[in-house]
N, C-alpha and C positions, 0 to 999 in steps of 0.2 A: 062364467066357466072355465074357459081358457087362462085366464089372468090368476084366479083363485087357486087354481090346479098348480099353476107354477108357481105360488108363492108358497102353497103346501109342501111342495117338492124343497123347496127351497130352506124352509125353516126345519125340514126332517134334515137337510143335510147339515144344517148348523149344528143343530143337535148333535148327530154322528160326529160330528170333528170335534165337539168339545168332549164329547166323551173319549174319545178318541185321545186330545189333548192330556187328559188327568187318570188316563190309564195306564195302570204298573206297567214300566218296562219286563219283557219276558225276560227269560237268562238268555237266550240266543242275543237278544239285542245288546246286552252289557257283556257279554262275553268276544262279542265281534270286533270292538275296537280293541280291547286286550290281546286278543292274540296277535292283533298286528303287530303290538309290542315285541312280542317272544324272540321274532328274528335278530332285532336289533340287540336285545339284551344277549342273547347268546355270542354275536359277535364282540358284544362288549367284554365278556369274561372272556373268550377266547385270546383277543389280545390283551388280555392282563395277564394270563398265566403265563406266558412267557417272560414277561417282567421280572415275576414273583422267582420263578426260575433262577433266572439270570442272576437275581440278587442272591439267592442261596447259593451259588455256583462261586460268586465273589467271597462270600463268608467261608466259603469252603476251603478254596484254595490260595494259597499266597500269602498268608498272614503271620506264617514264619514261627517263631518260639523266641519270648522274652521273658526271661527268668532272674531275681532279685538273689542274689547269694551272699550267704553272713559267711564269707570267706574274705579274706585282704585279694586285692585285684594280683598281685605278683603271683600268688599260688593257684588263682584261675587260669593266669596265663601261663604258666607253666604245665599247666595240665591240659591245656587246649592245645597246647602247643603239639604235645605228647600224642594227641588224640589225632590232630590234624597232620602226623608224619606215620599213623599206622597203617595205611596203604587199604583200609578198605571204608566203603561208603556205607551203614546200616541203614534200615527201614526201605531198600528198593531192593531189586534184584532185575537181573536181564531174562533170565531161563527162570522157570517154574521149578525147576530142581534147586535151584539156587538158594542160599541163604542171604546174601549181601553182593554187591558190587565190590568187587576185586580190582586191583591193580591202579589204583588213586595214589594221586602224589602231593606232596604238598607245595603251596606256590605263596608266594609275596603278592599278586595280583591275579585277576582274572577278568577278561572280557565279558563274560557272563553277566557280570554285575557290572552298573553304574559306581560310577566313582564316588567311595566314600568320604565325606567330609564334616562328619559330626564327632571327631574325635576318637579315642581310647585304640587299642592297641586291633590290627585287622589280620585273621586267618585266613587262608584258604586252603580246600582239598580239593583235588581236580581228578577225574576220569575221563579221559579224550576216547573217543569214538565208542563209546558206549551204545546200545543196541537197544533201542525199546524201555528206556526202564521203565518200571514199574510207579504207581502212584503217582505220575504226575499228569497234571490234565491235558487230554488228546494228544499225549506223547505220542510219537513215531518215529521210523528211521533211527539214522544214527547219527549222534551228536556227541556234544561237552556234559556231562553232569557234573556241576560242583556246589560246592557247598563253603558257604561267607559266616565266621565266627568274630564278633566282636565282641571285645572286652574290654568296659568302662569304669574306673573307679567311681566308688558312690559315699564318700569319706574314706576313712581309715580301716574300716573293716568290712564294708560292704562293696560288692561286684554285681554290675548289671552284664547279665550276659546273654545276646542275641544271636540268634543261628537262624539262616535260610538257605535256602536249597533251588535250584533252579536246571534245568535243562532245555538244552539250546541246540535244534538241528542244524546241522553242518551244510546242507544242501539248501532249505529256503530259509533258514535262519530263525526260524518261529522259535519265542519263548515260552516254555512249560512251567506253569510253577506246581510245586509241592502240594499235596494234601495235607504235609503237616507229620506224616511217618518219619521221614528222614528226619526230620527235627526233632523230633521225639526223642529217637532211636541215637542219634547222635549227643544228646545231652545226656540219656541215661548212662552212656559210656564215661563221659566226663563226670558224672557225679558216682559214679562207683570208685573213678580214680579219686577222686575229693574224698570219701569215706574211706578209702584206705590209708589215705596218707593222715587224716585227723586220727585213725587207729596207731599208726607209726608214732604220730606226735604223741600221744597219752601213753604210750608203751615207753618211748624216749624221757617223760618226764617221772614216770616209775623208776625208771633206771635211774634216773638222776636223785630220786629220794632215797633210793636205796645204798647209791656212794655214798651220799652223804652220811647213812647209818652206817654204814662201814668204816667210814673214816673216823666217825667219833668211836666207835669200838678199838679202833685201832691204835688210837689216842689214849683211851684208858689201858687199855693192855700194856701199851709204854711207859703210861705213868704209874702202874702196878709193879710193873719189872723192871723199870728203872732200866730202860731198854730202848734205842730209837726202833721205831717198827719200820719194817722193810716198805722200801716204795713200792708202789702200785703202777703198773705199766697201761692197764686198762680201768676206765670208770665206765662198768657197765652192771646192769641187773648181774649177771652172772658171779660178779663180784660177793655178792650175799652168799652164795653158797663156800665160798674162799674163807669168808670172814668167819661161819661156824665152825670152819676147821680148824682156824688158828684160834679161836677162843677153846675147843676140843683139846689142842694141843697144848695150851698154854697150861691146863689144868693138869692135862698130865705131867709135862712136865716140871710141876711145883709140888710134886707129891712129895712128904715129908722123909728125909733122909732114914734109912734102915728100913723103909719099908720093902715089903716083898719084891721080885724084880718080876712076878710074873704081873700082867695085866690082870685087874679085876674083870669081874662081868659087866660091867658100866662099861668099863675102859674098852673093853673087847667089842661091844657092841658099838662104841662110838668108832675104831677103827675100821670096822666092818663098813659101816657106814660112810666113813671119810675117804675109803677107797685103801683099805689095808697097810696103814701106815705103821712103821716098825717104830717102837720106842726109842727115844734119844735121837729120831730124825729131825732135822733142823726145821724149823719153821719155815723159812724161806723156801727150803727145799721142796717141802710138803704143799709149800703154795702152788709151786711151779707143777708139781705133779698133778695137782688140781686142775690147774690151770688146760694142762693137755687135753684134759676130759671135754671141754668146750673151745677147743682149737682143731681149724682145718687150715689146710693149704690147696691154694687153687690148684685145679687140673691143668696140663698141658691142652692148647696154647695158650691158655690164659682165659680171662673172662670179664666181662663188663661189669660194673659196680652201678646199678640202678637206684634210682629217687626213689621208687615206688614199686611193689611186685606186680610188674607187667614186663612182656618183653618190650611193648611199645612204647616205656618211661624213657625219660632223656638218662644217657649215661653222666654219671659224678667222673667215673675215672675207669682207667684198663688196668684190672691188677695182671700183672706178670706171674706165669706158672710158678709155684712154689710160695707165694707170697699169705704170710699167716695171715688169717682172720681168726676174731673173736665173735660164735655166734650169742646173739642177744634174743633172739624173737625164732621160731620153729614153726613152721606151713607146711601142708601137705608138699608143697609144690616148691617153696621158696626159703631162705635163711635172711632174716636180718642181722647185719652183721656189724662188728666195727674193727676199722684196721688200725695199726700200730699208730698213726698219726691221728688217730680220733675221727676219723671219717665213719659216718654212719652211712649204711645203703642198703642194698640186696641183691642176693645171688640165686641163681636156681639151686637150688640142691645137688643135681648132677653134674654142676661142676666146680663142687670141693669134694676132696678125697674123704673117706669116711674110715672112720678108725677102725 
């Protein structure tokens, strides 16, 4: 009896063991091991996030700006030199009320940047003792703020322009990279200068076309009247108005003999339009009178003749007091002028005598 009962107990336990082995696991039995992996996954994700953040910072700061311009290298270099000398660094500021950082100076080199050995023309604009300029990564304290411009030719008609900005603290000598706002603002200034020069080139081309038309008209008048045409002192678009007056005068002087000495209604209208010229007035004298309407004299103590309608543009020459110039282009603040020697440039309106 004892042996049988023990065997029966054994068989019962074996059946229960088999049933347990084949019984599906409960939700608690499956999720237990997974819950143990959750802390490990959290640690891995936490360690990966700073890496992604650092990568994003590297993309946001220190990239600089590189553009390809469809402008000859000589023109871009001239404009960049003008901008490097304008005394301000845009796209940043020292205090909330400022719009830019002033007091910057042009330089031929800067310790803020490593040496440049990739060719091209290099320009620098530097502001020392700048106080915590904005838009530089983790900037602080007082230091040197510098912008570097690299102008490299790309063939005869194209230029690569590279602009970079850095801020270096004076005490710790830590370099802080720009987020791109300085480079973008400086390039916008350069682009505006280039656009103004392009407008001036188109206007000069138009003036040259009008000058050729004027010469043809004068040659035709000389052939019709069998008399030499008076010489031109200027070759500008303003002469087109003078040419119209010459044609009108020639028509008046060629009236039939015996005709009434009183001007006709058509002649009176033409004379009023041409500055009230008197019958019998010489053609050359009348042209001189008309030129006075577009001539101006430089005020004391003289004025610089600029290469573009900007105060920071390079000075082509200094015009002394009383120098006469001919107005080619009129803008709200500037005159595009030509000197007696044929030099074209820009002068502020308030530096010329008004009629």
